[in-house]
N, C-alpha and C positions, 0 to 999 in steps of 0.2 A: 503494500498500499504505501503510495506517495503522500508527502507531508508538503500541505502547499500554504504559504504564507502571503496571503492577499495584499495587494497594495493598489495602484492605480488600474492595474489589470491584474497581474501575478508577479507580485516582488521576488519571491524564490520559492522554488519547488525542488523536493527532495524525494527518491524514491522511484517506483516503477508505476506506469500507468501505460495498460495495454503492452504493446511492444517496445516501449521506450524507458529509458532510465534516465532519470534527471539527476546530476550531482554537482559539486562545485570544487575546482582546486585554486592553485595561486593565479591562474589567469582568468578565473572567474565561471560563472554557471556555464554547463555544459550538459549534451544529451546523445546518449550512445543507444544502439539496439541493444534490448534486453537479453542477458543470456541467461539461460536456466542451468546452473550449477549442478555438478554429478553430487553423487551422496558418498562423500570420500570416507573410506574406512582405514584412516593411518591408526597406529598404535596410541598415538596421543588422543586423535579425535574419539575413538572408542572409549578409553580411559573419562575423557571428558564428559561424554554423554553418561557413562555409567554413573560418575560421580554426581552429578546434578539430579540422576535419578534416586540416587542412593539419599541425597540431601532433602528432596522432595517427599520421601518416604519418610526420613526423620521428623520433618515437619508435620507431618499428618498423623504418624503413630507413637511419637517419643515426647514431644514438645508439650507443656501443660497447656491449658487456654491461657494462663497470664501470661506465658512465654511469648506465645504467639500474640497477643495483644500487645506486648512491649515491642514486639518487633513491627506489627502494625503503625504503632504509634512512631517511632522511629522514621518509618517511611513514609507516613504522614508529614512529618515535619523537615525533612531532607528531601527537598526534591533533586532531580539529577537531569543533568541536559539531554535532550533529543538531538537527531541528526540535523536540526538548524539551530543548535546551541541554545535552545529554550528550554526554560525548566518545566519538567513534568514530574508527578508522582507517581513511583512504583508501589508494587503491592509489598506487604510485608515478606511474604515467601520469596519474594525476587531478593529483597534485601538481606534475608537470612541466607540465600544461598549464595550470592553474591560474595558476602564478607565470609562466609566457612568454605566455600570454594579455594579461596585465597590462603585463607589460614591452613587449609589441608596443602594445598602445593607449596607451601613454604614452612612445612614441618612443626605448624601451632596445632593447638588445643582447641578444638570445635567451642565455639561460643553460642551458646543455647539461649541466655537470658539476652532481651533486647538491648543494645546501647542506650545508657541512660542521658550520654551527651548529644545534644541534636545538631551534629556537624559531621560532614565527609571526614574521613581521616587526614592526618598531615601529608603534605608531598615535599619531597627534596629531591636535588638532583646529585647522584653519586658523580664522582670523577671514574672515567672509563678509560682505559686504554684497550687497543685493538692490536693484536699481533697476527698479521697476514701468514707470517712463516711457520707459525705452528695451530694457526686455527684456532686462536684462545682470546679470550675476553677477561680483563682484570679489572677488578673494582678496586681501585687504589684507596679511597677513602668514601666517607658517607657526605661529601660537600659541604664538611663543618656541622652537622646536623647532630644531634644529641638525641636519639631515638627514645632514650627511658624517660625523656622529659614528657613526649606524649604518648607514652605506651607502645610504640610501633613494635612490634615483633616479627615481621616477614618481609621480604623483599622477594618480589619476584622479578625475573629479568626476562625479556623476549627480542628476537632479533627479525629483522625484516630480510625478503629476499636481498640478496648483492643488486645494486642499483649503478645505472651510468651516472658519471661523474656530476652530470648537470642537472641531476634530479635533486632538488630542494624540498619537495615535499611530498610526504609518504603518510597514507592512512593505515593501509592493511594489507595483507594478513601479517601478522607475528606468529613466530613460533617460540616456545618454551626455551631458553638456554638454561636458566637455573631457577628454584625455587629454595632460599635457603633462610634460617632464622638471622635475625639481625646481629646476636649474639655471636654467630658464626663470624660475622665480616665486621664488628666494631673494633676499628682500630690495625686490622690484620688484612692485607692485601689477598683476594682470592681471585686463583686463575681458575676458569671454567671454560669449556669446549664450546666453539661455536656451534649454533644450530644448521648454519650454511657455512660451506668453505666461502673464503673472499679472496681477492687478489688486490694487489697495488694498484691504486687510481678508480677502484671502486666506491661509490658511496654505499654505506651501510646505516640503517636507522636501528636503535636500541630503545626499547621502551620498558620502563621501569615503573612498577608498581608497590606500595607498602599498604601494610593492613596493621590495624592495632589489636590488641589481645581480645578487644569487646566486638570485633569484627566489621568496623569500620575501616571503609576503602578510599585512599587517598586518590584524588586525580593524577592518572598516570602521566608520567612526563617520556617525551620522546625526544631524544636528542641523535643529530647525525652526524656522522663520522666519515671522512674521507681517508679511504686505506694508505697508510704510505707504504 
């Protein structure tokens, strides 16, 4: 379904209508033929589907009514941006699954009680280097951020496909590189294998997201690197 922002005629449109897909990049609004994606069955994608299925089952069979209400209250007070960058509210189960999926991906403990702080999680920009020779990514530091101050417990790192050097904007897809506890990274450089091999001269985008112990997810940060 397309999202349409009305103006004098139509100010902005995102999504698909019939055989056309509308989107925006650095050059502005554009339209392309709609493609119907295949149903990929990579190991990671199957695992993610199973993960969200398990969390949905946990919501229905394990959480108490009080816990579900707490997540729904958090969701009602913390809107998230849609494809147009406009705020919209999601359901309690969506917030519960969003936060706990990231906690699971980063070695954390499930958060069954809804957050009592009505904000998204914090965001920070780690210092990262990329070694094309060994196809490794190194987290040098956490950008001067003290995770303990805001209860951040997990960091998820994901990588784009290698791009031509002139590409300065990238939205998706990303593949998981690493999910680790902040305690593992704090003050210690961490080397992890890249999801896709890279070569000198290519551009690569790295997306990082953090999650707090109570299941609040920070706004993801995307950094662009030109591989040396």
